[in-house]
N, C-alpha and C positions, 0 to 999 in steps of 0.2 A: 410374412407376405405370401399370399396364395394367388397364383396366376392360372386362370382356366381358359381354354380355347374352345369355342363352340362354332357350329357351321355358320351361324350368322352374327358372331361378335366375340368379344374378349372380355373377360371379367378379372379385375384385379382387386383383391381383398386385403385390407391392412387396417389395423385398429387406429393407426395415426391419421386423423383427419388431415393434418398438414401435409403428409406424404400424398394423400389422395388429391389434394389441391395442387401439389406440385406435378403430379401426373396429368391432372386436367390442363395445367398450363402448358405442359409439353405437347399434349394432343392438339390443343388449340393453336399452338405455334406451328405444328407440323402440317396439319390439315387446315388450310386456310379458307376453304370454300365449303364450310360445313352448314348443314341445316340440322339443328338438334332438338332433342326433347329433354327437359330438365325434370327430374323427379327427386323431391326432397322429403324425407320422413324421419321420424325419431330413429336413433338418438341424436341426429344432427341438431346443433343449436342454431337459433336465428342469426347469430353473428357469423357462423360459418356459411349459412345460406346466402347471406348478403355478400360475403366475400367472393363466393363462386359466381353469383349473378353479375357482380361488378366486373369479375375477370372475363366472363363471356361477353358482356356488352362492350368492354374496351377493345376487344377484337373485332367488333362490329359483325358478329356472327348472328345469322338468323336463328331466333328461337321459335320453333313451330308450336310447341306445347310446353306448359308449366304445371306441375302437379305439386302441391304443398300440403303435407300432413304432419305438421310438427306441433306438439302439445305445449311446449314452452311458450309462456307469454312474454312479450317484450315490446313496451310502448316505444322503446327507442329504435329498435331494428325493424319491426314490421312494416311501418310506413315506408321505410327505405327500401325494403325488399319489394314491396309493391310498386314503388316508383321505377324499379328496374325491369318490371314486367310490362311497361307500357308499350314496347315494340313487339312483344309476343304476337304471332300472326294467326294461329288456328284456334287453340283452345287453352283455357286456364280453369284448373280445378283446385278449389281451396277447401280443406277440411280442418284446418288447424285451429288452435285456441287463440282468442283475442281478448284483451281487457274488455270488461263491460262497458266502460266509458269511452271506448276508442271508436272514432268514426273517421273514415278515410275518404278524402276527396283528392283525386289525382291532379297533378299540376297541368296535365293536358290530356285529351282523350286517349283512351286505350285503342289500339289498332286490332285487337283480337276479335275473331268472329263469334266465338262462343265463350261465355263465362258461366261457370258452375260453382255454386257455393252451398255448403251443407252445414246444418246444425247452428254454428255461430254465424249469424248473418246481420246482427245489429250494426256491425262496423261498416256495412256497405251502403254508401250514399248512392241509392239507385239512379237518381237523376244525372249523376256524373258519369254513368256507364252506358247511357243510351246510345252511345256510338257502336256498341257491340250489336251484332245481327241477332244473336240469341242469348238469352239469359235464363238460367234454371236455378231455383232456390229450393232448398228444403229447410223449413223453419224448425228451430229448436224450441224447447219448452219455454225459455225466457225471452221470446221475441217481443220487441217493442212496437211492432207494426200493428196498427189498428185499421178498422174499416175507413176511417177518415184519412189516414195517410196513404192508404192504397188508392182511394178516390183522387187524392191530390196528385199522386204519381201518375195514374192513368190519364188525368185531365192534362197534366203537363206534357205527357208523351203525345197526346192527340194534337196539341197545339205546337209541337216541335217539328223540326225537319230531320230529326234523328233517323239513323238507319236501323234501329231496332225494330224487328218485324216478327220475332217469335219469343214468347215469354211464358214461363211456366213457374208456379210456385206451389209447393206441396205442403200440406197440413195447414189449411185455413178452415175456419168454422163455416160450415155450409149455410148457417143462418145469416152470415155476414154479407152475403152476396148482394142482396138488394141495397145495402148501405154503400157497398163498394162501387156500384155502378150508378148510384143515384145522380141524376142530372147530366149523365154523359151522353144521352140520346133522348130524342122525343118519342121513341118507340118503346113499347113495353118489353118485359123480359120474356123470351120464348123458352120453351122447355120440351124435353122428350123423356120417355120412360119414367113417367110418374115423378118427374122433378129431379131425377138422378142427375140429368144434364140440363143446364140452364145457360142462356146466353143473350147478349144484346148485340145488335148490329150498330157499328159506329163508322164515322168518317174522320180521317185526319185532315189537317189543314190543307194539304195538297189535293184533297179529294179521293185519296185512295181508301178503299173499303176494307175494313177489319171487323173481327168478331172478338169481343171480351166475354169469356165463358167461365163456367164451373162444371167440373165433373167429380162427383163426390166431394172430397175435401181438397181439391186443387183448383186454383184459378189460373187462367191462361189467356193470352190473346195470340192471334194469328191472322193471316189474311183471309178474306172471305172464301177464296178458292181453296186454301188449305183447310179451312173448316168444313167445307163440303166433303173433301176427301176424309177428314177426321171423322165426320158422322157416318160415312159409308164404312169406314174401318170398324167403328164401334158396333154398327149393325151386324156386320160379319162375325164379330166376336160373340155377340149375343146369340146368334143362330148356331154357333159352334158348341155352345154349352149344352 
């Protein structure tokens, strides 16, 4: 066992995951008013990750952020781990492996403000996560998302009262954008910089104004005011080149 002291923390290293869990239990029992960040990565097993998350939630401790990068696939444990993340407040980042046929629908809305998922994204039922304020995706090679499924997602979002207001998805075919926004507005597609940037203005059910757009191979939506600031920033970047 190795114990290291730093100006801003303490590190305890031991090959036994069970001993690490015992230490975690002691810390949680001793410091009862914690707000913590959870980071889980290989070689931790999904079963151990679930045990730790249950341990934290049983203490009713606030989890501010959750980072998951575990390659081991487990249809048994992964949905249960995700269920334990429902009360996370600030951010969730998931990079781990998931079975190809796995789709997760939470039992109730997540509280987290920002959700980021990379590479393996087919498991994510986007309509069930529209309570998040921000969602960022980076699609992998085997994505099952099509222009039609994106169109349905955006249409459902426009007609909902969800708090989702900032969305970004990287690695989408540029030529798919007209199909993605088909029928979402009566206005045509606007563009700048020879079609590098495209967008449509839309209104949600409550009358709030948003923009659904494309910049190279990413699609996004944001408030109309945020989009004006985004255009200004892009122009500044062009002038700096």
